[in-house]
N, C-alpha and C positions, 0 to 999 in steps of 0.2 A: 695281418690279414686274417689270421685264424684265432688270435688271442682274444679279441673282443667277442666273436660269436661263441667261443668256448665258455667265456665268463658269463655271457648273457644267458646261455642255456644251462648254466650250473654244472658244467663239466670240469671237475677239479683236476688239477695236474695235467691239463691238456691245452693245446693251442699255442704253446711257445716251446721252442727247442731249449730244454733246460735239463741238467742232470737230475735223474730220479723221476722225471715226468714221463708220461706216455707220449709217443710220437709215431705218426705214420708219415713217411717221407717218400716222395717220388722224384727221381732224377730223370729228366727227359730232355730230348733235343727238340725244341719248339719248331725247328725247320723241317724235321722229318717225322714227327709223331703223327700216326695215322691208325685209325681203327679199321680192321679188316672184317669184322663180324657182320653177318647178315642175318635176316630172319631164318633163312634156310640153313646157315652154318654159323650159329651164335658163338661157338667156342674157338674163335680164331685169335691168335696172339697179335696184339698191336705192335707196330714197329715204332722206333724212336723212343720207346720207354726202356731206359738202360738199367735202372735199379729201382726196386721198391722195398721199403722196410716197413713192417707193421709191428709196432711196439718194440722196435729195436731188432726184430728178427728179419733177416733177408729172405724175401720170398720170390724176388726176381733179381737175377744177377747177369750182367752182360746181355740183357735183352731176352733171357730165357728163364722160365719158371724153375725154381729150385725143387728138385725131386726128393730131397731127403728131409722134408719137413716132418716133425714129430706128429704123433696121433692127435695131440692137442694143438690146434692152430692158434696163432698169436693174437688174432683179432677178437673183438667181442661187440655185441650190440650195445648201443648207448641210449639212454632215456633222458628226456627233458626233465629237469628237476625244478619244480615250481617252488618259489620261496615265499 
């Protein structure tokens, strides 16, 4: 589901869970996932999202944001690479 788009957009080492590659993984309960953010209160935590990993770094664990992240965050912006 993500391998082809990553290849199509020229994103190397992305789109497949493979050793040495970059991966963002979200583990959620499809029956309970729900967004609680509103325009008035946009920074509300969603329920049903149990774990989130960005480039192998845990940023949400047991449904709560990890407070001990380093000053350098694990994610980065990606650009489309034209071939």
